[in-house]
N, C-alpha and C positions, 0 to 999 in steps of 0.2 A: 825140608824146612831148615832155614838157617838157624844156627845156635843163638844168634842175636835176637831172633824172634821167639825163642823158646820160652822165655819168661812169660811173655804175654799169653802164649798159647797154653802152657801147662799150669801156670799159676792160677788161672781162672777156670780151667776146665779139666783139672787133674782127675776128677772123680769118675770119668768115663773111660780112662785109658788103662784098663786093667785086663783085657783079654789075654789069657795065658799067664796071668800074674803068678809069680812064684810065692809060695807060702813061707812064712818066717817061723822057725821052730821056737816055741816058748814065747810067742808074741804076748805083749802086755795089753792092758785095757785100751790104751790109746790106739794102738795098731788095730786091735779088734774092731773098734768103732769105725776107723777109716775104711777098713776092708769090707765091713758090713754095708756101709753106705755106698761104697763103690759098686758092690755086687748088685744092690737094689737099683742103683741108677743105671747100671748097664742093662739090666733086665727091662727097665722102663724104656730105654732108648731103642730097644729092638722093635718096639711097637709105635705106630704113628699116633699123633694127637695126644702125646703125653707131656707137652711142654710145661704145663702148669704144675704137674706132679714133680717133674724134674727140677724146676725152679724152687719149689717148696722144699724138697729134700736137700738141695744144695744150700738153701738158706738155713736149714737146721744144722748144717755142719760148719759153716763159716760164722765166726763171731764178728759181725759187722761193727759192733760197738767198739770192740778192742782195736779193730783195723782203723776206725775213724780217729780214735784218740791217739794212737801211735803214729798215724800218718801226718797228723798236724804237729806232733811233738810239743815243744814249749808254747806253740801258738794256741793250743787247745784251751789252756787255762784262761787266756785273754778273751775268749769268745763268750758271748751271751748264750743263754739257753736256747734262744730262737736260732742263733747262728749255728750252734752245735747241731741242732735238730735238722736244719736245712742242709748243712754240709754232709751229715751222716746219711740222709736220704739220697742225696745226689751221688755220693760215693757208692752206696748200695746199688743204685741203678746202673752206674758205670760198670761195676763189677759184674752185674747180671748180663748186661749187653755184651761185654767182652767174652764172658763165659759162653753165651749162646753162639757167638760168631766163631769161636775156636773149638767147638765140640768135635767137628769132623777131623780137624787137624790132629787132635790127640788120639784119635782112634787108630792111628798108624803106629802107636807105640805100646809095648807091653811094659807093665810095671813089676819090678822085683822088689820085695820088701827085704831090706838088708839088716836093719838093727833098730833098736829103740833104746833111748838113753835119757836120763833125767838131767835137766839143765835149769837150775834155779827152781822156780815154782812151776816149770813147764816140763813136758815130755816131748822129745824130738823123735819123730818117726822118720827114719831114713829109707829112701827108696832109690832105685835106678830105673830110668826110662830107656828102653831098648827098642830101636827101630825094628819093625816087623818086615820092612821092605828092603832095608840096606844093612846087611850083616857087618859091613865094614864101617858103618857110622858109629862114632864114639858115643857110648852111653851118656846120658845126662843125669847128674845127681840131683835129686829133689828131696828136700827135708820139710816135713810138716811140723810146725811148732804148735803143740796141743796144750790146752789148759782146761781144767775142770771148772765149769760154771753152772751153779745150781744143780750139781750132781750129774752134769752131762759134759762129755768131752767135746770141745769146739776148737777149730783151727783159728789161731790168732796171727799166724804169719806163715809164709811159704818161702823157702830159700832154694833157688835154682842155680846150680853151679856157683854157689857162694854169693849169689845176688838175692838180697832180701826184698820181698814185695813191699813190706812196710817201709824199709829204708829207701827204696826207689821212690815211693809215693812221697815220703817226708821230704826228700831232697827237692823234688819238683814243687810240691805245694808250698813249703816254707820260703823257697826262693821267690815265688810269685807274690806271696803275702808281704814279704819284706820289701820288695821292689815296688809293687803296685797297690798293695792293700788287700784285705780279705774280700771285699766286694768283687775285685778283679778275678780272684780265684773262683768264686761262685759263678761269675759270668762265663769264665772259660769252661767250667764243668757243664753248665747248661748248654753252651754252644756245642760242646762235643756230643752231648746227648741228642741235641736237635739235628746235628749233621750225621749222626751215626758214626762219628769218628772216634771209635773206642778200640 
């Protein structure tokens, strides 16, 4: 898999790419949560007909609200409650669809937990994705930005080789809004879902 496609594949389906994952000594609470969810998801994926359970667990880990707000950036405040709700739901569906499509791709990588560090009000869990099939392939650095919400650690951004999921979304979304308006963004998101182009 080309590195240019890695953001799409790993950002949305990181939770299953843990076979042979290396443990991190003295891991903190955020790392513990990621590893626990990954282990549970991996067990579910070994059995057929667990799609609903996998989706539900993935939803527990990702903070879709934080993703939605950050992805629209300054445009978020200008939206009505109805617009925010519609956008958030469409974004959630896009994330889910992309995740489902890329599950198998991420199974070809092992995850090594390398460090956990505090950054502002968040904790960044750093990992390395190593190909199981090609030992010469350069590892990919993946960082999960975690924040506590209602006593639970949730992922609010994923950075792959210094490319932020939130930053990528914001760049695309705000460009469309500024050029063609918010309704055009909603239409594009709906079209993508209808075509399965995620």
